[in-house]
C-alpha positions in Angstrom: -38.5 7.6 10.2 -38.8 10.8 12.3 -35.8 13.1 12.7 -35.5 12.3 16.4 -35.4 8.5 15.7 -32.8 9.1 13.0 -30.6 10.9 15.5 -31.0 8.2 18.1 -29.9 5.6 15.5 -26.9 7.8 14.6 -26.0 8.1 18.3 -26.1 4.4 18.7 -24.1 3.7 15.6 -21.5 6.5 15.8 -20.9 7.4 19.4 -17.3 6.5 19.0 -15.8 7.2 15.6 -12.4 5.5 14.9 -10.3 6.3 11.9 -6.6 5.9 11.0 -4.6 7.0 14.1 -7.7 8.8 15.4 -10.4 8.1 17.9 -13.3 10.5 18.5 -15.7 10.4 21.3 -19.0 11.8 20.1 -21.0 13.1 23.1 -24.1 13.7 21.0 -25.3 14.2 17.4 -28.3 16.5 17.0 -30.8 17.9 14.6 -33.8 20.1 15.2 -36.1 21.7 12.6 -37.1 24.5 15.1 -34.2 24.9 17.4 -35.4 26.8 20.5 -32.1 28.5 21.3 -29.8 28.1 24.3 -28.7 30.1 27.4 -25.2 31.3 27.8 -23.0 28.3 28.5 -19.7 26.6 27.6 -18.4 23.1 27.1 -15.1 21.2 27.7 -15.4 19.8 24.1 -16.0 20.9 20.6 -19.5 21.6 19.2 -20.0 22.3 15.5 -23.3 23.3 14.0 -24.7 23.7 10.4 -27.7 25.8 9.5 -29.9 23.8 7.2 -32.6 26.5 7.1 -34.1 29.4 8.9 -32.4 32.3 10.7 -31.0 33.3 14.1 -28.0 34.6 15.9 -24.9 32.9 17.4 -23.2 34.8 20.3 -19.6 34.4 21.3 -16.8 36.9 22.4 -19.3 39.7 22.8 -20.4 39.4 19.1 -23.5 38.2 17.4 -23.0 36.2 14.2 -26.0 36.0 11.8 -27.3 32.5 11.2 -28.9 31.6 7.9 -29.1 28.8 5.5 -25.6 27.4 4.6 -23.8 28.6 7.7 -21.3 26.6 9.8 -20.3 27.8 13.3 -17.8 26.4 15.8 -18.1 26.4 19.6 -14.5 25.9 20.9 -13.9 24.3 24.3 -14.3 26.6 27.3 -15.7 29.5 25.3 -19.0 31.1 26.4 -21.6 31.1 23.7 -25.3 30.9 22.9 -27.9 30.5 20.1 -30.8 32.9 20.2 -33.5 34.7 18.2 -34.1 31.7 16.1 -36.8 31.8 13.4 -37.6 28.3 12.1 -34.0 27.6 12.8 -33.1 24.1 11.4 -29.8 22.9 12.7 -27.5 19.9 12.5 -24.9 19.6 15.2 -22.2 17.4 16.7 -20.4 17.6 20.0 -17.1 15.6 20.4 -13.6 15.4 21.8 -10.5 13.5 20.8 -9.5 10.4 22.8 -5.9 11.2 23.1 -4.8 7.7 24.3 -5.9 6.2 20.9 -4.9 9.1 18.7 -1.6 9.9 17.1 0.3 13.0 17.9 -0.1 14.3 14.4 -3.9 13.9 14.6 -3.9 15.5 18.1 -2.2 18.6 16.7 -4.9 19.0 14.1 -7.6 19.4 16.8 -5.4 21.4 19.1 -5.3 23.8 16.1 -9.1 23.7 15.9 -9.3 24.6 19.6 -7.5 27.9 19.1 -8.9 28.7 15.6 -10.1 32.3 15.3 -12.4 31.5 12.3 -15.5 30.2 14.0 -18.1 31.3 11.5 -18.4 30.3 7.8 -21.4 31.5 5.9 -22.6 30.7 2.4 -21.4 27.1 2.4 -24.5 25.4 1.2 -22.6 23.7 -1.7 -19.6 22.7 0.4 -18.6 19.0 0.2 -18.8 18.9 4.1 -22.5 19.6 3.8 -23.0 16.7 1.4 -21.1 14.4 3.8 -23.3 15.5 6.8 -26.5 15.0 4.8 -25.3 11.6 3.6 -24.6 10.6 7.3 -28.1 11.6 8.3 -29.6 9.7 5.3 -27.7 6.6 6.2 -28.9 6.8 9.8 -32.4 7.3 8.5 -32.1 4.1 6.5 -30.6 2.3 9.5 -27.3 1.5 7.9 -24.6 -0.6 9.6 -22.6 0.8 12.5 -19.4 0.4 10.3 -20.9 2.8 7.7 -22.0 5.3 10.3 -18.6 5.1 12.0 -16.7 5.7 8.7 -18.9 8.6 7.7 -18.8 10.0 11.2 -15.0 10.2 11.4 -14.8 11.5 7.8 -17.3 14.3 8.7 -15.4 15.3 11.8 -12.1 15.4 9.9 -13.8 17.4 7.1 -15.1 19.9 9.7 -11.6 20.3 11.1 -10.2 21.1 7.7 -13.1 23.3 6.8 -12.3 25.7 9.7 -8.5 25.2 9.8 -7.6 24.5 6.2 -5.4 21.7 4.9 -1.7 21.8 5.4 0.8 20.5 2.8 1.6 17.4 4.7 -2.1 16.4 4.8 -2.5 16.5 1.0 -2.4 13.2 -0.9 1.0 12.4 -2.3 1.6 10.1 -5.2 3.3 6.9 -4.1 4.6 6.1 -7.6 5.0 7.7 -11.0 2.6 7.4 -13.9 4.8 4.8 -15.7 5.0 2.5 -12.7 1.2 2.8 -12.3 0.7 1.7 -15.9 3.0 -1.3 -15.4 1.2 -2.3 -12.1 -2.2 -2.1 -13.8 -0.9 -4.1 -16.8 0.5 -6.8 -14.4 -3.0 -7.2 -12.8 -4.6 -7.3 -16.3 -2.2 -10.0 -17.4 -2.8 -12.1 -14.3 -6.5 -11.9 -14.7 -6.4 -12.7 -18.5 -3.8 -15.5 -18.8 -6.2 -17.5 -21.0 -6.1 -14.7 -23.6 -3.5 -14.0 -26.3 -2.1 -10.9 -24.4 -0.1 -9.6 -27.4 1.9 -6.5 -26.7 -0.2 -4.5 -29.2 -3.5 -5.5 -27.6 -2.5 -4.8 -24.0 -0.9 -1.5 -25.0 -4.1 -0.5 -26.8 -6.1 -1.4 -23.7 -4.1 1.0 -21.6 -4.0 3.7 -24.4 -0.2 3.7 -24.8 2.0 2.7 -27.7 3.5 -0.9 -27.7 7.0 0.6 -27.8 6.3 2.6 -24.7 4.7 -0.3 -22.8 7.7 -2.5 -23.7 10.1 0.1 -22.5 8.2 0.5 -19.2 8.3 -3.2 -18.5 12.0 -3.4 -19.2 12.8 -0.4 -17.0 10.3 -1.3 -14.1 10.2 -5.1 -14.0 13.7 -5.7 -15.4 12.6 -8.2 -18.2 10.9 -7.7 -21.6 7.2 -7.8 -21.8 7.0 -11.1 -23.6 9.2 -12.8 -21.1 7.1 -11.5 -18.3 3.9 -12.8 -19.8 5.5 -16.2 -20.4 6.8 -16.3 -16.9 3.3 -15.5 -15.5 1.7 -18.3 -17.7 4.2 -20.8 -16.3 3.7 -19.6 -12.8 0.0 -20.1 -13.0 0.5 -23.5 -14.7 2.7 -24.8 -11.9 0.0 -23.8 -9.4 -2.7 -25.6 -11.3 -0.5 -28.7 -11.8 0.1 -28.8 -8.0 -3.4 -28.1 -6.9 -5.7 -29.8 -9.5 -6.0 -33.1 -11.3 -6.8 -31.4 -14.6 -5.0 -32.7 -17.7 -1.9 -31.0 -19.0 -3.8 -30.2 -22.2 -6.5 -28.4 -20.2 -4.0 -26.5 -18.1 -2.1 -25.4 -21.2 -5.3 -24.0 -22.7 -6.3 -22.2 -19.4 -2.9 -20.5 -19.3 -3.0 -19.2 -22.8 -0.7 -21.6 -24.7 -1.6 -22.3 -28.3 -0.7 -26.0 -28.1 0.3 -28.5 -25.5 3.6 -29.1 -27.3 4.5 -25.5 -27.1 3.5 -25.4 -23.5 5.7 -28.4 -22.6 8.7 -26.9 -24.4 8.3 -23.5 -22.6 7.7 -25.3 -19.3 10.9 -27.3 -19.7 12.8 -24.1 -20.5 11.5 -22.3 -17.4 11.6 -25.1 -14.8 14.1 -27.6 -16.3 11.6 -30.5 -16.0 8.5 -31.5 -18.0 4.9 -30.8 -16.7 4.4 -34.5 -16.1 7.6 -34.8 -14.0 6.7 -31.6 -12.1 3.3 -33.2 -11.2 4.9 -36.4 -10.0 7.4 -34.5 -7.8 4.7 -32.2 -6.3 1.8 -34.6 -5.7 0.5 -34.4 -2.2 
């Protein structure tokens, strides 16, 4: 696929990039292996370019900035600028503005900061993650990926470009939603739910999560409020009641599927947990 066709595909698939609390109207995506340069002009929107290869000059505020491989440069709204003296200048570019009516105040502030950012020129960025993201977007457009993929990569790229020029503030950084111990318990709970037909001994599950049995037992007691063995038994019975209600499989079969070593032990535990036998539970809950 030619580069021009790739860009047309990208334009169709990512002309409006929507993320969490953010909507971006992309006026145009662009790429040119031999950019001819531009006259002095200005826009009412952002335009950000990346130099894939070649050389040239970017003019803004009475200053020429040298363009070479690995350079980003930012044209802010209402600032006169031009690209000139290009020599095999290979550029990627994107022109966009924020749709304020569909964008949160917090996200608007990020791009208001970009509009007054003094740092408009970033050389020597060939290995920056933003470059990889841009190239991935181009490659996906070349392979005619879905509009959802192009939209997601497009909004991610624009957010990455904003942070490249403005930096990342503390409130933008990922924050842990829970501590390490709670994370281990939540992962262990999912593991137990997915493997109820297995023995699920405390030693085996602790070994799977690379913690000591004593530590895992303590985490369950502190986080869930009941000992590990009680939790596993409760989950086995919970799954068993669901199978009794929704299937016609035998009590023996359900006991095996829920990890009980015998049907007699299953019936005894079931009675302890629910105050009735599995057979009586089935009679009461038949549809």
